[in-house]
N, C-alpha and C positions, 0 to 999 in steps of 0.2 A: 466213058464219055470222052470225046476228043476235045482238045482245047479250041476255043473260038478262033476265028480267022484273024482277029485283031492281034492275037498273041503268037501267031504262026511265025512271023518274021523274027520275033524275039527268041523263039525256040530254035529256029534255024541258025541263029547266031552262035549256037553252041554245038553245031554239027560239023564234023563227026565227033561223037563223044569219046573223050580220052578214057581208055579203060582204067578202072579203079583197082582191079584185083591185084596187080603188081604193087600198087602203092600200099594196099592193106598188108600184103605179105612183107613189104619192106618195113612197115611199122612193127609188125610182129617180131621180126628179126632184130630190129634196132632196140626194142625194149628188153632184150635179153641182157643179163648182167655182163659187164665188160670191164676190162682193165685198160687204162690209158696212162699217158704222161701229161702232166700239166706244167706250165712254165710261165713265169712272169718276172722279168728283170726288175720292174718297178717295185714289186712286193717281195723280192728276194727268194723267189721260187725257182730252183734250178733242176729241171728234168725230174720231177717228183712223181712217183707212181701213185695212182689213185684208182679206187674202185668206184664204179658208177652203176647204179641200179635204179629201176623205175619204182615210183610209188603211185598213189592214186592220181595226183594232179601234176606231178613234176618228176624231175630226176634228182636223186640224192647221191652223195659222194662221201667217201672216207679217204683220208690220206695222212701220212706221218711225215714230219719234217723237223729238222734241227736247223733253225735259221733265226738268229736274233733279230734281224731286220724285219723278217716276216712277222714274228711275234709282236714286235713293237707296232707294226702297221695294224695288226688285228686289234690291238688295244684302242686304236683310233677309228677303225672302219669295221662296221658290221658286215658290209658288202664290199667285195673286191671286184673291180671292174676290169674288163678286157683281159681275161686270162686265156692263154693258148692251151688247147687240148688236142693231143694226137693219139689216135688208136687205129690199129691196122694201118691202112694207107690214107686215113681220113684226118684232116686238120680242121679244127673248129675254133671259133672265137666265142668264149663264154662271156656274154654281156655283163652279167652280175653273178657272182658266186657268194651266196649268203652263208656265213659261218654261224652255226647254231649250237655247237658243242666243242669244247676243248678239254683234252685230258693230258696230264703231265706224266711222263715216265722217268725213271731214275737214270736212264742212259742219255738223257738230255733231249730226246725226241718228244715232240708234242703231237698228239693225235687230234685231228680235226674232222668234224662232220658238218654237213650242211646241205644246201640244195642249189640247183641251177634253175634260174627263171627263164632264160632266153639264150639261144645260140644260133649261129649261122656259120657257113663254111668260110675259111680264111680267104679264099679267092672270090667270095661273093661281094658284090658292090651294092651296099644298101641304097645308095643314091640313084642307081640305075633302075630302069623300068623293065618288068618281065610279065609274063602270064603266070597266074597262080592257080593252084588247086589246093584248097584248104580241107583238111580232114581232122575231125575231132572224134576219138573213140567214145562210145556211149556206154553207160553202165547198164542200160536196159533198152528194150525195144520201145520206141515211142511212135506216135502217129499224130497227124494234124487234121484228121477227119472231123468234119463239122465245125472246125474253127477257122481254117484257111482253105482257100480254093486251091488245094494241093492235089496234083495228079501223080499217081504212083510211078508212071512211066516217065513223065517229063519233069516232075518236081514243081517248083514255083519259080518264075522269073521275077527278079527284083530289079527295078530301074531306079538308080540313084543318080540324079544329075545326068541322065542320058548314058550312064555307064551300066551295063547289064551284068547281073550276077545270077547264077542258077543255084538254088538251094535244093538239096536232095537228101533223103534218108536212104542209106544203103546197108547191105549186110554182106558178110563173108563167112562161108562155111569152112571151118577148120578141119584138118585131117581126122580129128576124133569125132566129127559129126556135129559138134557144137557150133552154134551160130554167134558171130560177133557183129555188133551193130555200130554204124558210123554216121555222123553228120558230115555232109560234104558240101562244099561251096566252090564254084568255078567263076573266074572272071573272063569276060570275052575281050577285054582290052588290057593293054599293058599298064602297069602302075608300079610304084616303089613298094617295098615291104611295109613301111609305115603307113602309106596311103591305103593299101589293101587291108592291113590290120585294123585301121580305124573303121573302114566300111564294114568289115567282118563283125566287129564288136557292135556296131549300130544294128546290124541285122540280128545278131544274137539277142540284143535287148528287146527288139520288136517281137521276135519269136517267143521270148520268155514272157512278155506281157500278154500276147494274144493267146498262146497255147498253154500257159502255166508251166512250161518246161524251159527254164533257163539253162542253156547248155554251156558248161564250163569244163575245166580240167586241162588236159594236154591238147594243145593246138599245133598241128603239123602243117607246114607250108611246103608244098612241092612246087618248085620254080622251073619255068620253061622259057627258053630264049625264043622259041618259035611256037606258034599256036598249033602247028601240025605235029610237034614232037610227041612221041608216045613214051619216051623215057625222060625223067626229070634231069635237069642240069645241076640244080642245087636243092638243098634240103635244109629248112630252118625250123626252129621250134620256139614256142612261147607258152608260158604258163598262164592260164586264165583263172579268174576267181572260181570258186567251187560251184558245181551245178546246184540248182534249186528247183524243187517241184512244188507247185501249189494246186489246191483243189478248185481254185476259182479261176474262171476265164470270163472275159467280157462278152464274148459271142459264142453261141453254141446252137447249131441249126437242127438239133434233134430233140424235140420236146419229150419224146418217150423215155429219155434218160432220167426224167424227174418223176417222182412218185405220184404226184397229183395227176399227171397225164396217163399214168399206167392203170389208174382205177377204171374198172369196166364202165362206169357211168360217164367217164370223160373221154372215152376212146374216140368218139366222133369229133369232139372238140379238138383232141390232139391231132387228128388227121387234118382238120381245118387249119390249125395253127402251123403245122409243119409246112404247109404250102406258102406261108408268109415269111418263113425264116430262110436265111442264107448265111454262109460263112463270109469272112472278109475276102474281097476279091484281090487279084494280083495287083491291080492298079492302086487300090486303097492301101494294101500292105506296103507297096513301094512308096507311097506318100508318107506313111508312118516312118519307114526307114529313113527317108530323106529328111524328115523333120528332126529325127533323132540325130542324124549325122551332122546336121547344120547347126544344132543348138546343144551345147554342153549342158545348159540348164535343164532342157527338156529331157535329155538322156538321163541326167541325175534323178529327175522326178520319177521317171518310169522305173529306174533301178530301185528307188525307195519303195515304190509300189510293189515290185516283185519281192523285195526282201521283207516288207511288211506282211505280205501274203503268206509267208512261211513262218512268221513269228507266233508267239503265244498271244492270248487275247488282248491284254492291255497294251503291249508294244505294237500289236497289229493296229488297234484303233488309233493310238497316238501317231503311229507312222502314217496312216492314211490321212489323218487330220493335217499333219505337216505337209504331205504331198498335195492335198487339195488346196491349201493356202498358197503354196509355192506355184502350183499350176494356175491358180486364179491370178496371181500377180503377173505371171509370165504372159498370159493371154491379154490382160489389160495393157501391159506395156507394148505388146506387139500389135494389137489390133485397134485399141481405142486411142484416138488422137486427142480427143477433147479433154479438158480439165475436169477431173472428178470432184473437185472441191465444191462445197455448197455455195460459197461466194466465188464466182468465177472472175469477177473484176479484180485484178491484182492490186491496183491502187487502193480500192475500197477495202480489200482484205488486209493490206499493210496498215491502213489507217486504223482498222479495228484493233489490230495487235498493239499499236502504239497507245491507243486509248486505254486498253485493258491494263497494260503495264504501268501507265501513268496513274490509273486508278489504284492499282496495287500499292504503288509507292506512296500515294496520298493517304490511303486508308490505313496502311500498315508500314509507317516509316521506320519503325524500329525492328522490323523483321530481320533475323540473322540470316546469313548466307545459306546455311544448311536447310533452313525452312523455306527460303525464297526460291532456291534453285528448282525444286520439283514443280512449284506453281508456275514458274516461268516456262518450263518445258511443256506444261499442259496448255498454257496460253499459246505457245508457238504452234501447237498441233490442233488448235481449236477449229481451224478451217479444213480439217480432214474428215472424210467420211468414216463411219465406224467400221470395224473389222467385218461385221455382219454385212454391211452394205457392199464392201469390197468383195466378199465371198459370193454374194448374190449377183453382182454385176456381170461376170462372164456368162452366166446362164441366160441372163436377159439379152446380152449381146449376141449370143449364138442361137437365140430363139428356143431355148429349152425351158419348158414350163416346170415350175417347182410346186410340189404339193405341200400341204401343211406339215406332213411328216418329214419331208425333205428339209423344210425350214427349221424344224425342231432339231434335226440331226446337225445342221450347220451350226446351230447355237451351242452344241456340245463341245465346240472347239476348245474353249478356255478350260473346261473341266479336264479334257483329255491331255492337253498340254501341261497341266499341272498334276497329272497322275491321279485324278479323281474319277470315281465311277459316276457317270452322268445319271440324271433322273430322266426316265423315258416314259412319256404318256402318264405322268403323275405317279409312276411306279418307281419306288426306290428299293434297292436291293436289301433284303433282310437276312440273306444267307449266301454262301458261296455259289450255290446253284443259280440263284437269281442274279447274282453278280455276273456270272458267266453268260447267262442268257442276254442280259442287257449289253454287255461288252460285245457279244457276238452280233447282236442286232445292230449296234452302232457301227461295228466294223464293216459289215457287209453293206450297210446303207451308205457309208462314206465311199466304199469301193465302187458302188453303182454310180454315185455322183461323179467320181473321178472318170469313170468309163464314159459317161455322157459327154464330158468336156473333151476328152482325148479323141474319141471316135467322131464326134461332130466336127471337131477341128480339122480332121483329115478328109471330111466329105462323106463319111459313112452315114447312110440314111435309112437303115433298117432297124431291127430290134436287138436289144441287148438283154442278157439274163438279169432278171429282177430278183436278186437273192433274198431281200427282206420278205417279199411275198411268198417265195418258194418255201422258206423256212418258218413261216408264221405259226404253223402248228407246234413247232419246237419252242419258239420264243414266247408264244401266247400273246403276241402283239398283233392284233388284227389290222389289216391294211386294205384300203381300197386300191384299185388298179389291177393290172394283170401280171402274170408270171413272166412275161417278156415285155419289155418297155420300149415303146417306139421313141426314137430320138430324131 
């Protein structure tokens, strides 16, 4: 299938394609163990030999040094900033060198081990703008089929504030015949390293949320002064947080992936449902990335969702509950302008507070301060809606209908935040197996409610995966509704 005409101009913005093979080979060579010299006048390091080798998500190092001033600095600093590293003819600036281990020897030398989180060439200007090509090695082959409108040939074009980025999954066949996989991202306009790094992380959060594959580990930046260059001018590195994989995704356009639709009696229904489903479009995905990039709060909420999706059941349910509450607060602050208080007249509300406090003083004149303070706090908050009202409000605002089971799940918030197993459908857990089923049901129900708000917020108007319905045979909690929920 070819991309629609609307996206042709965006795709053409990345032509001709800069070849990736040489970059993959560069990374393969760069990750080989090496020996270099580190130096820092500030920390008392004078031309000290160090071993550098790659690990899963970063670069580790070992070196030995006899320097009193360095040892004193290590006592005060876990991380040493701006260290010079030279190997072969390459000179790098190590942004932060984290010390994780120190061993003492009788000859007065100390051995140190640690890791490097970020570096760039010494002649690279962080404040200058360049074209970037970002490459992140993958631990396994992944795909975005049925989740994103991703095309194998073109990838997916992301538009953040009218700046275009192309996301693509690529591979490289090694001489031994084994294939290595990479996530790649290109920018079609110049930007600084920090600017591009921020946009890259926003895209990675969006991909992690939509596809269940948060890509982390080692992030390589190939830097070009000109868009037409085929050889990079600079090479930078940054350590990302670890990769995470979840079994849950908000959107999946293939109903045959689920057992219910694979039953012979439901094949005709599956064919019918398949015609009504679609993955997230390029424009919708761009909107999601833009929202993440412009709001640190929204980015943090989605990271909490991603991390909760990989946790065990109780932390998963609690994490989703926290994310739903934070998302509700964010939507109300951004969208709703009117006062949510039951008494909207500020003068009248203030008068009520004064009268209640006066009544308290009159009725309980001898109340001590410790007893009086919590009552005064409750009086001060008397004109606020309940947590339940605040959690329901964003759904009403966005036109999302809530069922009785949805409302019951929202009410589990207090239990989950206090580490308690909620009672669902008048069923309380009598053993570990029932606890697990209740927590699983609660978790996936909260996850679906979060997805309703997130996707409706970016303009998605199709169907999302309704996990409580899909897994009702396992949880034994029967639900009305369909396996894919229209939002």
